[in-house]
BAFI-3210 file (N, C-alpha, C; in Angstrom, 3 decimals, decimal comma, padded with zeros to 6 digits):
// residues 320
n [1|2|3|4|5|6|7|8|9|10|11|12|13|14|15|16|17|18|19|20|21|22|23|24|25|26|27|28|29|30|31|32|33|34|35|36|37|38|39|40|41|42|43|44|45|46|47|48|49|50|51|52|53|54|55|56|57|58|59|60|61|62|63|64|65|66|67|68|69|70|71|72|73|74|75|76|77|78|79|80|81|82|83|84|85|86|87|88|89|90|91|92|93|94|95|96|97|98|99|100|101|102|103|104|105|106|107|108|109|110|111|112|113|114|115|116|117|118|119|120|121|122|123|124|125|126|127|128|129|130|131|132|133|134|135|136|137|138|139|140|141|142|143|144|145|146|147|148|149|150|151|152|153|154|155|156|157|158|159|160|161|162|163|164|165|166|167|168|169|170|171|172|173|174|175|176|177|178|179|180|181|182|183|184|185|186|187|188|189|190|191|192|193|194|195|196|197|198|199|200|201|202|203|204|205|206|207|208|209|210|211|212|213|214|215|216|217|218|219|220|221|222|223|224|225|226|227|228|229|230|231|232|233|234|235|236|237|238|239|240|241|242|243|244|245|246|247|248|249|250|251|252|253|254|255|256|257|258|259|260|261|262|263|264|265|266|267|268|269|270|271|272|273|274|275|276|277|278|279|280|281|282|283|284|285|286|287|288|289|290|291|292|293|294|295|296|297|298|299|300|301|302|303|304|305|306|307|308|309|310|311|312|313|314|315|316|317|318|319|320]
n.u [109,167|110,505|110,950|113,779|112,717|110,743|111,997|114,335|115,445|114,055|115,449|118,207|118,990|119,955|119,739|117,279|116,234|113,616|113,451|112,474|112,926|115,701|116,302|115,358|117,066|119,585|119,517|119,415|117,458|114,828|114,890|117,536|118,943|118,211|119,343|122,075|122,356|121,904|124,165|126,168|127,266|126,177|125,566|123,339|120,145|119,136|116,956|113,943|111,422|108,813|109,950|112,558|115,529|117,529|120,645|122,881|125,308|124,627|123,660|125,994|127,555|126,141|126,533|129,311|129,470|128,073|129,793|132,143|131,174|130,607|133,179|133,984|134,390|133,730|131,021|132,034|134,752|134,344|133,190|135,380|137,007|135,367|135,110|137,710|137,807|135,879|137,144|139,043|141,342|141,488|140,363|140,767|143,228|143,024|140,715|141,697|143,675|142,042|140,635|142,762|143,673|141,357|140,950|141,381|143,572|144,775|145,429|143,624|140,519|137,046|134,520|131,628|129,321|127,025|124,442|124,071|126,519|128,195|127,329|128,021|130,819|131,387|130,826|128,218|125,939|123,533|124,383|123,274|124,185|126,938|126,942|125,856|127,894|129,997|129,054|128,916|131,640|132,462|133,433|131,640|129,164|125,837|123,834|121,333|118,178|117,867|117,484|118,213|119,716|122,515|125,949|128,393|131,876|134,370|137,110|138,220|140,422|140,606|138,231|138,769|140,889|139,538|137,837|139,702|140,827|138,567|138,080|140,279|139,570|139,080|136,804|134,061|133,411|135,806|137,424|136,277|136,624|139,423|139,933|138,856|140,591|143,037|142,487|142,347|145,042|146,317|145,184|146,352|149,029|148,748|147,933|150,235|152,049|150,919|151,124|153,909|154,660|153,263|154,502|157,165|157,009|154,538|153,872|154,850|153,242|150,825|150,649|148,969|145,505|142,608|145,015|147,038|146,183|148,299|150,047|148,401|148,083|150,707|151,055|149,241|150,534|152,723|151,450|150,725|153,260|154,130|152,201|152,431|154,369|153,776|152,445|154,434|156,444|155,161|154,641|157,270|158,236|156,385|156,912|159,519|159,044|157,282|158,920|160,868|159,339|157,717|159,575|160,628|158,302|157,742|159,949|159,441|157,099|157,988|159,742|160,492|160,145|158,333|158,732|160,777|160,286|162,394|163,526|163,883|162,672|160,415|156,979|154,602|151,138|147,910|145,068|141,508|139,773|137,770|138,509|140,912|139,938|138,380|140,310|141,853|140,029|139,960|142,602|143,849|145,605|148,386|148,802|148,085|149,772|151,291|149,229|148,065|150,245|150,606|148,147|148,299|150,516|149,474|147,399|148,859|150,346|148,257|147,231|149,428|149,644|147,177|147,637|149,749|148,482|146,522|148,076|149,214|146,969|146,151|148,369|148,123|145,741|146,556|148,291|146,758]
n.v [096,769|097,393|096,181|096,182|096,902|098,625|100,607|101,985|100,604|102,041|101,985|101,384|102,647|101,200|098,994|096,484|093,129|090,902|087,332|086,695|089,080|089,131|086,899|087,767|089,974|088,782|086,730|084,121|081,291|081,075|078,614|077,831|079,785|079,139|076,595|077,237|078,546|076,403|074,874|076,417|078,362|080,822|083,527|083,415|085,035|088,129|088,051|089,636|090,329|088,494|088,053|087,314|089,050|090,182|091,536|093,832|092,511|089,828|089,764|090,444|088,224|086,157|086,907|086,517|083,728|082,830|083,775|082,305|079,717|079,856|079,904|077,344|076,236|074,035|073,672|072,870|073,690|076,409|076,986|076,629|078,776|080,964|080,632|081,149|083,852|084,791|084,270|086,147|085,841|086,834|087,382|088,706|088,429|085,750|085,764|087,438|085,802|083,765|085,242|085,935|083,482|082,623|084,485|085,821|083,948|084,790|087,394|087,727|088,930|088,328|087,941|088,701|086,971|086,729|084,380|084,317|085,357|083,381|081,079|081,921|081,967|079,309|077,859|078,635|077,097|076,192|074,322|072,440|070,421|070,882|073,383|072,663|070,997|072,846|074,595|072,820|072,280|074,738|076,574|078,258|080,306|080,474|083,381|084,949|086,478|089,430|090,404|088,684|085,360|085,029|084,645|084,294|084,466|083,050|082,699|084,245|083,682|080,878|080,177|081,356|079,771|077,337|078,107|078,610|076,059|074,706|076,050|075,146|072,632|070,749|068,649|069,647|067,868|066,490|068,569|069,273|066,828|066,677|068,891|068,043|065,924|067,315|069,033|067,297|066,537|069,003|069,755|067,845|068,694|071,189|070,332|068,955|071,100|072,635|070,841|070,709|073,429|073,786|071,977|072,975|075,725|076,855|075,338|076,194|078,356|077,285|075,823|076,089|075,469|077,127|079,118|081,665|085,171|086,802|084,957|084,074|086,434|086,843|084,555|085,102|087,204|085,782|084,088|085,916|086,517|084,051|083,357|083,773|081,889|079,161|079,187|080,378|078,435|076,219|077,292|077,637|074,979|073,734|075,028|074,103|071,310|071,216|072,200|070,172|067,764|068,407|068,751|066,152|064,790|065,829|064,893|062,177|061,987|062,942|061,075|058,432|055,805|053,903|054,516|052,499|050,833|050,631|047,969|048,863|051,280|053,682|054,376|056,815|056,585|057,481|057,651|057,353|060,121|059,483|056,908|057,482|059,060|057,168|055,275|056,946|057,519|055,091|054,487|056,865|059,908|059,601|056,903|056,176|055,721|053,451|051,628|051,348|050,344|047,904|046,658|046,373|044,672|042,440|041,750|041,161|038,975|037,191|036,753|035,585|033,215|032,067|031,694|029,845|027,676|027,153|026,435|024,093|022,522|022,231|020,833|018,451|017,488|016,955|014,849|012,799]
n.w [162,488|159,273|155,982|153,678|151,297|152,017|153,418|155,857|158,986|161,874|164,233|163,787|161,490|159,410|156,607|156,880|156,594|155,841|155,525|153,032|151,622|151,718|150,194|147,722|147,104|147,113|145,299|146,030|147,138|149,596|150,857|150,358|151,814|154,441|154,536|154,378|156,813|158,568|158,025|158,998|157,413|157,158|159,324|162,156|162,107|163,681|166,409|166,587|168,420|167,250|164,849|162,466|161,795|159,203|157,997|156,203|156,381|156,197|153,578|152,140|152,800|151,520|148,865|148,731|149,092|146,806|144,804|145,274|144,872|142,139|141,216|141,511|144,045|146,797|149,174|151,614|151,550|151,280|153,719|155,424|154,626|155,272|158,010|158,779|158,187|160,035|162,436|162,535|161,000|158,518|155,181|152,897|151,450|150,673|149,069|147,130|146,027|145,022|143,092|141,417|140,399|139,176|137,244|133,849|131,724|129,501|127,147|125,215|123,999|124,401|121,843|119,803|117,666|115,006|114,059|111,330|110,376|111,313|109,936|107,360|107,466|107,568|105,157|104,466|104,729|107,086|109,976|112,313|114,027|114,118|115,376|117,840|118,852|118,978|120,938|123,076|123,424|124,259|122,505|121,387|122,977|123,858|123,589|125,410|124,399|122,260|118,787|116,691|116,409|118,403|119,365|121,960|121,620|123,193|122,561|119,934|118,294|118,302|117,011|114,552|113,660|113,295|111,207|109,167|108,805|107,935|105,536|104,197|103,603|105,579|107,221|109,359|111,430|111,746|112,641|115,153|116,454|116,498|118,129|120,575|121,188|121,306|123,416|125,626|125,793|126,227|128,655|130,245|130,142|131,411|133,928|134,816|134,914|136,951|139,102|139,271|139,836|142,200|143,922|144,014|144,348|145,417|147,642|150,127|150,683|151,145|153,441|155,651|156,228|155,897|153,967|155,576|155,630|154,784|153,539|151,459|149,998|149,161|147,612|145,573|144,295|143,320|141,510|139,534|138,570|137,545|135,761|132,832|132,169|131,632|129,123|127,542|127,655|126,480|123,941|122,948|122,978|121,308|118,889|118,445|118,223|116,029|113,972|113,857|113,445|111,264|109,213|109,090|108,434|105,902|104,467|104,511|102,929|100,520|099,721|097,436|098,208|100,638|104,143|106,252|109,278|111,962|114,108|116,740|116,791|117,842|117,080|116,385|116,911|115,975|117,950|118,351|119,877|121,698|122,510|123,845|125,964|127,304|128,144|129,779|131,793|133,031|133,935|134,551|133,615|133,719|133,320|130,768|128,485|129,242|129,643|127,070|125,673|127,036|126,532|123,770|123,486|124,752|123,001|120,686|121,613|122,158|119,578|118,406|119,883|119,157|116,427|116,473|117,719|115,812|113,602|114,586|114,877|112,228|111,265|112,696|111,614|108,993|109,293|110,043]
ca.u [110,280|110,183|111,965|114,533|111,864|109,893|112,820|115,380|115,015|114,065|116,392|119,622|119,216|120,599|118,739|116,915|115,568|112,978|114,148|112,021|113,646|117,099|116,345|115,162|118,230|120,801|119,372|119,276|116,102|114,620|115,349|119,007|119,407|118,054|120,331|123,362|122,350|122,044|125,533|127,115|127,849|125,534|125,235|121,923|119,581|118,771|115,552|113,282|110,045|108,468|110,513|114,001|116,002|118,810|121,238|123,787|126,361|124,098|123,609|127,368|128,014|125,506|127,238|130,615|129,265|127,717|130,984|133,053|130,562|130,817|134,594|134,230|134,649|132,662|130,507|132,933|135,924|133,868|132,997|136,706|137,434|134,550|135,466|138,966|137,441|135,149|138,061|139,989|142,555|141,480|139,939|141,082|144,296|142,526|139,843|142,569|144,289|140,981|140,375|143,931|143,686|140,152|140,944|141,776|144,958|145,175|145,055|142,603|139,209|135,913|133,815|130,298|129,098|125,642|124,300|124,268|127,965|128,786|127,037|128,774|132,229|131,542|130,201|126,936|124,821|123,361|124,733|122,863|125,039|128,215|126,696|125,688|129,208|130,782|128,560|129,333|133,073|132,748|133,927|130,562|128,230|124,589|123,462|119,874|117,605|118,341|116,581|118,627|120,515|123,860|126,790|129,643|133,048|135,402|138,417|138,110|141,523|140,274|137,213|139,432|141,632|138,558|137,372|140,784|140,917|137,394|138,311|141,317|138,999|138,921|135,402|133,805|133,474|137,229|137,946|135,837|137,288|140,811|139,942|138,647|141,842|144,025|142,137|142,775|146,493|146,698|144,808|147,381|150,195|148,428|147,931|151,621|152,662|150,393|151,754|155,316|154,788|152,773|155,540|158,408|156,798|153,380|153,650|155,131|152,152|149,587|150,825|147,792|144,223|143,033|146,258|146,899|145,918|149,574|150,534|147,544|148,399|152,004|150,845|148,576|151,595|153,515|150,650|150,856|154,596|154,311|151,088|152,787|155,442|153,279|152,206|155,714|157,141|154,462|154,877|158,640|158,375|155,578|157,660|160,633|158,522|156,751|160,043|161,489|158,446|157,243|160,669|160,667|157,071|157,893|160,925|158,777|156,128|158,680|160,570|159,811|159,904|157,740|159,746|160,824|160,380|163,433|163,033|163,934|162,175|159,033|156,161|153,394|149,894|146,781|143,905|140,322|139,701|136,905|139,304|141,844|139,201|137,965|141,488|142,242|139,095|140,278|143,937|144,404|146,426|149,764|148,917|147,540|150,787|151,622|148,049|147,923|151,347|150,342|147,012|148,773|151,362|148,618|146,691|149,828|150,643|147,077|147,140|150,546|149,260|146,104|148,231|150,502|147,530|145,876|149,053|149,361|145,723|146,213|149,396|147,549|144,740|147,260|149,001|145,793]
ca.v [096,612|097,487|095,553|097,117|097,384|099,688|101,679|101,622|100,405|103,263|101,858|101,335|103,376|100,258|098,141|095,238|092,281|089,633|086,308|086,791|090,210|088,724|085,994|088,564|090,815|087,974|085,762|082,789|080,964|081,012|077,295|077,837|080,606|078,343|075,512|077,839|078,767|075,096|074,381|077,343|079,264|082,132|083,800|083,420|086,385|088,686|087,826|090,877|089,941|087,214|088,079|087,223|090,236|090,036|092,818|093,887|091,502|088,572|089,912|090,371|086,840|085,373|087,228|085,841|082,294|082,633|084,008|081,172|078,564|080,055|079,633|075,914|075,789|073,287|074,323|072,558|074,570|077,775|077,109|076,828|080,147|081,915|080,492|081,884|085,263|085,083|084,205|087,260|085,518|087,626|086,694|089,531|087,817|084,501|086,113|087,967|084,642|083,127|086,080|085,885|082,189|082,486|085,512|085,382|083,516|085,247|088,784|087,714|089,391|087,643|088,691|088,193|086,666|086,361|083,080|084,507|085,479|082,071|080,201|082,399|081,599|077,859|077,289|079,240|076,180|075,961|072,979|072,443|069,507|071,568|074,416|071,987|070,557|074,034|075,063|071,815|072,444|076,073|077,458|079,242|080,354|081,087|084,623|085,079|087,741|089,972|090,206|087,483|084,411|085,561|083,819|084,817|083,690|083,283|082,801|084,473|083,026|079,470|080,110|081,691|078,569|076,379|078,595|078,414|074,630|074,349|076,592|074,330|071,347|069,826|068,589|070,164|066,764|066,223|069,697|069,138|065,651|067,053|069,796|067,238|065,213|068,304|069,555|066,309|066,581|070,287|069,715|067,056|069,571|072,178|069,639|068,703|072,375|073,010|069,957|071,105|074,705|073,625|071,293|073,723|077,157|077,255|074,511|076,948|079,295|076,536|074,921|076,192|075,334|077,870|079,858|082,962|086,266|087,253|083,928|084,072|087,627|086,621|083,543|085,772|087,928|084,786|083,633|086,933|086,400|082,784|083,139|083,609|080,921|077,927|079,392|080,627|077,157|075,405|077,901|077,342|073,549|073,414|075,499|073,167|070,027|071,378|072,307|068,851|066,751|068,801|068,436|064,697|064,403|066,185|063,971|060,881|062,047|063,206|059,913|057,518|054,515|054,037|054,367|051,248|051,034|049,812|047,148|049,594|052,635|053,904|055,008|057,449|056,100|058,316|056,913|058,219|060,864|058,745|055,819|058,081|059,462|055,962|054,733|057,870|057,371|053,827|054,404|058,183|060,436|059,104|055,493|055,913|055,156|052,091|050,778|051,058|049,454|046,577|046,081|045,996|043,485|041,293|041,361|040,512|037,651|036,338|036,352|034,668|031,908|031,518|031,235|028,618|026,593|026,834|025,703|022,748|021,787|021,867|019,789|017,203|016,983|016,449|013,581|011,732]
ca.w [161,551|157,858|155,146|152,871|150,238|152,534|153,956|156,798|160,354|162,649|165,339|163,423|160,244|158,499|155,957|157,533|155,619|156,136|154,757|151,643|151,024|151,573|149,043|146,509|146,808|146,959|144,223|146,607|147,558|151,048|151,288|150,347|152,947|155,670|154,504|154,725|158,269|159,247|157,832|159,603|156,425|157,289|160,724|162,499|162,111|164,986|166,721|166,973|168,702|166,624|163,499|162,251|161,097|158,521|157,659|155,051|156,544|155,658|152,124|151,645|152,929|150,461|147,614|148,796|148,872|145,395|143,990|145,444|144,197|140,705|140,915|141,622|145,410|147,451|150,380|152,729|151,490|151,539|155,166|156,019|154,337|156,028|159,430|158,955|158,217|161,267|163,586|162,456|160,254|157,289|153,975|151,738|150,660|150,096|147,959|146,076|145,378|144,247|141,916|140,525|139,717|138,366|136,208|132,499|131,537|128,180|126,854|124,162|124,441|123,786|120,813|119,494|116,261|114,719|113,408|109,899|110,145|111,596|108,791|106,194|107,628|107,452|103,971|104,119|104,980|108,524|110,440|113,719|114,791|114,343|116,388|119,128|119,319|119,314|122,239|124,059|123,637|124,782|121,446|121,303|124,095|123,432|124,252|125,434|123,950|120,993|117,658|115,975|117,183|118,547|120,225|122,496|121,194|124,214|121,912|118,489|117,594|118,129|115,965|113,290|113,250|112,773|109,909|108,197|108,523|107,124|104,203|103,568|103,218|106,707|107,637|110,704|112,389|112,003|113,417|116,546|117,014|116,770|119,283|121,786|121,458|121,699|124,740|126,617|125,926|126,819|130,066|130,924|130,290|132,434|135,219|135,197|135,273|138,265|140,084|139,361|140,540|143,573|144,705|144,163|144,597|146,205|148,825|151,349|150,951|151,370|154,583|156,494|155,536|154,710|154,182|156,230|154,698|154,221|152,611|150,282|149,209|148,515|146,576|144,450|143,582|142,610|140,373|138,488|137,982|136,840|134,830|131,407|131,929|131,036|127,703|126,883|127,530|125,488|122,619|122,511|122,708|120,136|117,725|118,243|117,762|114,682|113,038|113,745|112,899|109,929|108,289|108,952|107,744|104,492|103,874|104,316|101,843|099,270|099,390|096,500|098,868|101,971|105,192|107,007|110,724|112,579|115,211|118,015|116,553|118,254|116,042|116,917|116,329|116,375|118,414|118,470|121,134|122,621|123,083|124,798|127,164|128,017|128,812|130,849|132,913|133,705|134,553|134,794|132,528|133,799|132,962|129,435|127,578|129,670|129,432|125,641|125,294|127,588|125,811|122,434|123,642|125,070|121,792|119,796|122,185|121,968|118,175|118,153|120,442|118,324|115,171|116,752|117,966|114,539|112,776|115,126|114,587|110,805|111,116|113,215|110,666|107,806|109,603|110,365]
c.u [109,770|111,295|112,675|113,706|110,989|110,704|113,872|114,781|115,111|115,089|117,831|119,979|120,003|119,527|118,513|116,036|114,793|113,657|113,716|112,727|115,099|117,254|116,233|116,423|119,509|120,731|119,277|117,810|116,025|115,141|116,873|119,556|119,308|119,060|121,719|123,455|122,585|123,462|126,582|127,781|127,333|125,185|123,729|121,404|119,312|117,276|114,951|111,812|109,770|109,083|112,022|114,436|117,384|119,322|122,146|124,906|125,901|124,059|125,008|127,893|127,402|126,166|128,607|130,469|128,961|128,934|131,939|132,490|130,760|132,247|134,970|134,521|133,454|132,192|131,417|134,148|135,530|133,686|134,336|137,186|136,663|134,812|136,778|138,700|136,797|136,054|139,166|141,259|142,606|141,120|140,321|142,137|143,839|141,627|140,636|143,243|143,267|140,732|141,528|143,959|142,504|140,110|141,434|143,266|145,445|144,736|143,965|141,249|138,107|135,223|132,423|130,180|127,643|125,601|124,532|125,754|128,648|128,556|127,858|130,235|132,464|130,638|128,845|125,731|124,688|123,640|124,461|123,750|126,378|128,062|126,586|127,039|130,076|130,357|128,995|130,816|133,428|133,357|132,921|129,736|126,977|124,300|121,942|119,427|118,165|117,386|116,927|119,441|121,962|124,626|127,968|130,765|134,163|136,800|138,226|139,225|141,190|139,226|137,827|140,236|140,683|138,069|138,427|140,921|139,751|137,568|139,359|140,821|138,822|137,451|135,230|133,895|134,922|137,843|137,555|136,470|138,733|140,894|139,747|139,929|142,916|143,754|142,554|144,279|146,960|146,337|145,809|148,639|149,952|148,457|149,353|152,330|152,195|150,999|153,195|155,467|154,269|153,843|156,718|158,224|155,715|153,160|153,852|154,032|150,871|149,697|149,623|146,535|143,154|144,310|145,995|146,698|147,211|150,114|149,716|147,847|149,722|151,890|150,173|149,590|152,438|152,770|150,775|152,205|154,719|153,258|151,548|153,757|154,950|153,089|153,504|156,471|156,501|154,676|156,259|158,798|157,548|156,289|158,817|160,127|157,974|157,859|160,665|160,584|157,940|158,313|160,736|159,461|157,183|158,855|160,294|157,880|156,776|159,534|159,817|159,454|159,269|158,794|159,645|161,017|161,420|162,851|162,960|163,372|160,714|158,280|154,899|152,178|148,754|145,596|142,720|140,261|138,848|137,643|140,267|141,132|138,786|139,134|141,891|141,314|139,366|141,567|144,530|145,345|147,832|149,896|148,476|148,556|151,097|150,456|147,921|149,020|151,084|149,198|147,432|149,612|150,524|147,880|147,628|150,148|149,480|147,000|148,264|150,217|148,159|146,673|149,000|149,570|146,851|146,806|149,198|148,144|145,726|147,218|148,871|146,559|145,413|147,924|148,043|145,376]
c.v [096,720|096,843|096,613|097,664|098,537|100,830|101,157|101,413|101,706|103,213|102,022|102,157|102,525|099,407|096,865|094,444|091,169|088,593|086,344|087,937|089,840|087,803|086,785|089,332|090,003|087,032|084,337|082,539|080,968|079,680|077,235|078,632|079,821|077,191|076,039|078,102|077,459|074,563|075,321|078,280|080,691|082,364|083,775|084,854|086,849|088,459|089,124|090,574|088,559|087,099|087,892|088,395|089,953|091,418|092,740|092,854|090,153|088,625|089,796|088,941|085,964|085,646|086,551|084,356|082,017|082,790|082,824|079,907|078,653|079,724|078,173|075,401|075,036|074,042|074,059|073,482|076,026|077,994|077,335|078,263|081,152|081,820|081,203|083,377|085,621|085,045|085,241|086,970|086,254|086,794|087,468|088,918|086,547|084,789|086,726|086,846|083,923|083,907|086,006|084,592|082,074|083,484|084,989|085,033|083,865|086,695|088,861|088,124|088,665|088,561|088,080|087,928|086,262|085,002|083,216|084,608|084,126|081,117|080,603|081,984|080,110|077,309|077,834|078,362|075,935|074,511|072,934|071,539|070,159|072,660|073,774|071,559|071,738|074,600|074,106|071,957|073,813|077,000|078,581|079,170|081,085|082,338|084,752|086,430|088,187|089,635|088,937|086,578|084,881|084,713|084,638|083,888|083,950|083,454|082,995|083,801|081,559|079,294|080,407|080,504|077,548|076,801|078,386|076,941|074,177|074,830|075,781|072,932|070,346|069,808|069,085|069,063|066,425|067,332|069,565|067,915|065,938|067,958|069,024|066,512|066,174|068,825|068,586|066,410|067,885|070,332|068,880|067,897|070,596|071,551|069,390|069,998|072,823|072,145|070,383|072,395|074,612|073,002|072,205|075,199|077,407|076,449|075,312|077,953|078,582|075,563|074,938|076,069|076,009|078,647|081,164|084,045|086,716|086,249|083,914|085,267|087,455|085,578|084,161|086,546|086,960|084,240|084,622|086,839|085,163|082,544|082,932|082,466|079,654|078,100|079,635|079,327|076,287|075,960|077,538|075,872|073,119|073,846|074,553|071,847|070,130|071,469|070,932|067,865|067,107|068,505|066,937|064,198|064,673|065,238|062,620|060,912|062,377|062,027|058,983|056,179|054,750|053,802|053,017|051,556|050,077|049,062|047,928|051,016|052,734|054,620|055,567|056,930|056,965|057,435|057,858|058,884|060,120|057,591|056,355|058,476|058,252|055,346|055,619|057,757|056,089|053,897|055,767|058,600|059,844|057,674|055,154|055,202|053,708|051,137|050,374|050,114|048,035|045,884|045,607|044,727|042,245|040,794|040,646|039,107|036,697|035,840|035,392|033,270|031,254|030,957|029,933|027,432|026,162|026,031|024,263|021,900|021,328|020,746|018,450|016,588|016,363|015,108|012,463|010,962]
c.w [160,132|157,052|154,332|151,725|150,691|153,108|154,893|158,175|161,122|163,764|164,887|162,207|159,256|157,846|156,758|156,588|156,312|155,244|153,284|150,922|150,752|150,362|147,739|146,120|146,586|145,763|144,713|146,950|149,079|151,588|151,344|151,524|154,244|155,722|154,854|156,226|159,007|159,139|158,404|158,633|156,579|158,750|160,946|162,488|163,547|165,197|167,236|167,191|168,143|165,222|163,524|161,376|160,515|158,140|156,446|155,144|155,986|154,132|151,518|151,709|151,848|149,107|147,579|148,478|147,404|144,492|144,070|144,803|142,690|140,305|141,153|143,018|145,962|148,685|151,578|152,733|151,730|153,034|155,865|155,830|155,185|157,521|159,731|159,037|159,558|162,495|163,492|161,691|158,918|156,080|152,722|150,849|149,976|148,904|146,804|145,312|144,506|142,958|140,926|139,727|138,762|137,203|134,872|132,426|130,138|128,016|125,795|124,741|123,674|122,773|120,647|117,996|116,084|114,042|111,908|109,557|110,324|110,420|107,567|106,272|107,442|106,340|103,599|104,367|106,482|108,889|111,943|114,565|115,095|115,399|117,769|119,702|119,732|120,663|123,343|124,410|124,231|123,759|121,207|122,584|123,630|124,251|124,235|124,893|122,619|119,858|116,882|116,883|117,202|119,561|120,745|122,047|122,211|123,623|120,411|117,698|117,321|117,042|114,596|112,761|112,644|111,391|108,828|107,829|107,640|105,693|103,447|103,214|104,338|107,126|109,073|111,758|112,744|112,857|114,883|117,209|117,377|118,000|120,578|122,177|121,960|123,096|125,842|126,865|126,580|128,299|130,866|131,141|131,389|133,817|135,715|135,607|136,653|139,364|140,340|140,169|141,977|144,450|145,002|144,515|145,628|147,474|150,112|151,698|151,369|152,534|155,503|155,642|156,358|154,997|154,916|155,182|154,016|153,204|151,326|149,386|148,476|147,394|145,351|143,616|142,750|141,395|139,215|137,800|137,100|135,762|133,381|131,131|131,243|129,534|126,945|126,655|126,457|124,087|122,083|122,139|121,496|118,862|117,406|117,646|116,343|113,648|112,787|113,009|111,510|108,882|108,029|108,154|106,245|103,795|103,580|103,087|100,499|098,825|098,447|097,139|100,227|103,038|105,881|108,489|111,291|113,765|116,516|117,887|116,969|117,147|116,684|116,170|116,858|116,751|118,507|119,840|122,153|123,286|124,138|126,087|127,990|128,784|129,985|132,049|133,695|134,520|134,878|133,673|132,520|133,290|131,554|128,545|127,940|129,423|127,970|125,176|125,786|126,852|124,421|122,501|123,930|123,834|120,812|120,288|121,965|120,530|117,799|118,656|119,609|117,024|115,371|116,953|116,666|113,640|113,245|114,815|113,125|110,575|111,587|112,232|109,438|108,059|109,917|109,109]
res [m|r|s|v|g|a|g|l|s|e|q|s|a|q|p|e|y|r|i|e|d|l|a|h|h|s|g|a|t|v|r|t|i|r|a|y|q|d|r|g|l|l|p|r|p|e|r|r|g|r|s|n|v|y|g|d|a|h|l|a|r|l|h|q|i|a|d|l|l|d|r|g|y|t|l|a|s|i|k|e|l|l|e|a|w|d|t|g|r|g|l|g|g|v|l|g|l|v|a|e|v|h|g|p|w|t|d|e|e|a|d|r|i|s|r|a|e|l|d|a|r|f|g|g|t|p|d|e|e|a|i|r|e|a|v|e|l|g|v|l|e|r|l|p|g|g|e|g|e|e|y|l|v|p|s|p|q|e|l|a|v|a|a|e|l|y|a|a|g|v|p|l|a|a|i|t|g|h|l|r|e|l|r|d|q|v|e|h|i|a|s|r|f|l|e|f|t|t|e|h|v|f|a|r|y|l|e|h|r|p|p|t|d|a|d|a|a|e|a|a|t|m|v|r|r|l|r|p|l|a|q|q|t|v|d|a|e|l|a|r|a|m|r|l|l|a|t|r|h|l|q|i|h|l|s|p|d|p|p|r|i|k|d|d|q|a|r|a|v|t|l|p|a|g|t|m|r|a|v|q|s|l|v|g|a|e|g|v|e|a|f|i|a|a|a|t|e|r|e|v|s|k|r|t|l|d|a|l|a|s|n|q|r|i|a|n|e|l|t|q]
***
């Protein structure tokens, strides 16, 4: 037997791989390949004398597994999908659905920017902490190699907004803090939209685990139809809210007297993004509002009780 690096098998005229060759061409390690075999993700190799022989089917399966892992699937869920494929239920529709969901949700195209251009857009002075935070947030992605330091910009529009805010006088730390807070809120909106569409649209396609090839293909078509709806809805509601609140905000700041809060009037209070994340990790996104309200009421009650006790203590001291 000769490996693919040396040529084709004389018996089958198909590439044959030793495990080391398979690891080289797939990008997986020998240890990972053996672990996949033990977990049933990868078919056993053919035994040829004292050697194990792998073929193109094994290489294709390793590429499938790597692709699904990159898309966030666990090994357990990948095994279910591959077992469906092996039992003849089909995987093409499922992989099409995976690709549709994992694909871009915007028409915006990524761009590149050099470190020199980046520094020039934000005051001309290098700021390593700001770069670190931008990379952490995914606003910038480091690109290896090249003569100078260069970054991928997944959303040029988002970077342009940051540059405009900075030019208007907003500190970079405030911009990144605002983005973190905004991201938490937008992810909550996206989660609610997914829950809503899953309940009313996609539940019928996902009755089987994994879904049939036909159901998965139909669900992929539905994703393409519904893809723009979330952004269209958010755009319309954001425009409505900005018009309403910006007008109210301007009236407040143009008024000669500070506004009075009515007893039954709710008031929005801005909390630090870190506080919001900590509360959300404790009670989940749905419980944040109730938790903060309850914590505030408890603090007010505690201070009221402390004040009453203090007043009584002072009264007792005066009568002695």
